[in-house]
N, C-alpha and C positions, 0 to 999 in steps of 0.2 A: 447352203452354206451354215443356217441360223441351226438346223438341224445336226451337222457335224461338229460345229462350233460348242455345242452344248455338253457333246459326247467326247470330245478333244478336252474339254476341259474336267469332265468330271473322270476318264477312264485314260487320258492320255493319246497322242496322236499312234502309237503305235500299238496299243491293245484297240484301237476300235476298229471293227473292221468295215469295209463295205458295206455288207449288208446289213449292218449295224445302223447303218447312216441312214442306208436305204427304206430300213423299219421306220426307224425316227423320223424322218420325213416323207410318213405317208405312200412311198412307193413299193412295189412287192420285190423283195427281195431275190435277187439273182435273176432278174429279167431282163436286165440290161439300161434300164432307165440311168440310172447314175451316168452311165457313161455318153448319155447322148448330152449330157451337160458339160460333163469333166473326163478327162482322160486315162485320170487314176487320182487315185487319193493323194500326192506327192500336188498335182495341179491344182486339185482343190485347194488344199493347205497355202502354195503362193497365193490363190486369188482372197481367202479370207485373211492372209496379212497383208494383203494390199487392202482390203476393205476394213478392217476392224484393227490391226494393231499399226501397221507403219506407217511412218507421217510425209507429207509432200510438202516441198518448198509452196506451195500455193496453200497448204493447212496452217503452215508455218506462216504466211504472208509476206515470203522473202522478197516478191518483185517489189514492195510496197513500203520496206523498210526503208528505202531513201526518202520517200515523205517526210520521215521525224525529221528528217535534216540536223540529225545530232548522234551522235555514235554511242552515248551513254543511255540515250531514249532507246535505240535498235535494240542494243544491248537489255535493256530492261524486257520489251517486247520480245525478245528472243527466248529469254529467260521464264517470263509467264506462259509462252506455246509451250515450253519441255515441262515445265511443272503440269500442266494441261494434259499434254500426250503420258506422261507416265501416272497419273493418277489414273487415265482412260488404259492404260495397261498393265493397270497392277492386276486386276482379274486374270489377266493371259500370262502371268508371269511364270508359272510351272510350266504351262505349255513352250512357251519361248526359251528358258533354259532346256528342257528337253529336243527342240529342234535342231538348238544350237550345237547339240551333240551326235547328232543326225549326219549320215557322208554328204549331206548336201545342206547341210545347214548354215555352213560357213559360205556357202555360193548365194543361199538363197537371200541372206544379210547383206553381203555385200550388194546383192542385184536390189532392194531393195532400199539401200543406204546411199547408191550413187547421184540418184537425182539429189538431194538433200546436201551431199556433200557440194555438188558442182554449184548447187542456189548458195551453201555456205561460202564456197572459194571464192563464186562470184562477188560475195558481199563483200565481205574483207579483202580483196583484191584492190576494191578500191579506197582504201584505208592509207593515210599517209605511211604509216609502219609496215605496209603491204609492197611500196613499190621498189622494185627491182630485186624482188623476192623469185629464185625458183620455185616451180611445182611441190617439192617437198619442203623448202621452207615455209611455203605460203599452209602447207597443211599443218606444218608442226606448229605454226604460228594460230590456226583456226583449234587443234587440239587442246594446246593449251589455253587461251582463252576461253571455251566454251568447256574445259574440263574441269576444272573448279566450280562452276553451277550445278555441274549434272551430279559429282562426286558428292554435294552437299545436298541435293534432291534425293539422290538415289539412298543418301544414310537416311535422312529423313521420312521416307519409304519404308526403310527399313526396322524407324524407330529408336535408330541406335544415333539420332545428332543430338540425341537430351543436352551433351554436355559442351554442343557446337553453342556457335552464335543464333541468335534470333531470327526468323525469315528475314524480317526487315532491314535487319542489320545486316544479313549478308549479302544478300540484295545488292542494299546500298552500295557497302563497298565494294564489291564483287566488278561493278556495272562502273561508277567509280575511276576506281583503277586500270579496270581493262580499256574504258572510253580514254583514258590519260596516254597508256600507252600505243593504242589504234591511232589517236592523235598524231602521235607524237610523230615527226616528220626525221 
């Protein structure tokens, strides 16, 4: 996976051959060693995405958010984890975009996001504002709540947030306002 990761980042997923991955990994090309580990290049990519790129509810500590006992503190914890994840994923940005355009890209994204969405849905469903909401309404509330922070850190990552609020002000305003909304009955 390390050899493939380096090649995928340098050349892209589609331009990297299995033989090149085998060579970079110190294996004899076309001798079948690759297939003892992976069913194919797509299976390797899925494992790489799970290992290096995607986040899990455990990575975010979603199961421990209730320990904070304060929605604002929970939102700040989520925001900081997203910020860490985007920084960690930045070297993979070009590869992530390439994968999204492939036939299996959307399916892979959905597979990787499923556990996170379930974890976030469980967290937000316990908030007073989520009482009696349908699954669709709950999903819309979740996307609305997290979307502002994600937009901000995406813009910061692209260095286009120069005219936006500074990070601490943005985090404070975002977390304070959404905590008030989520805690309202």
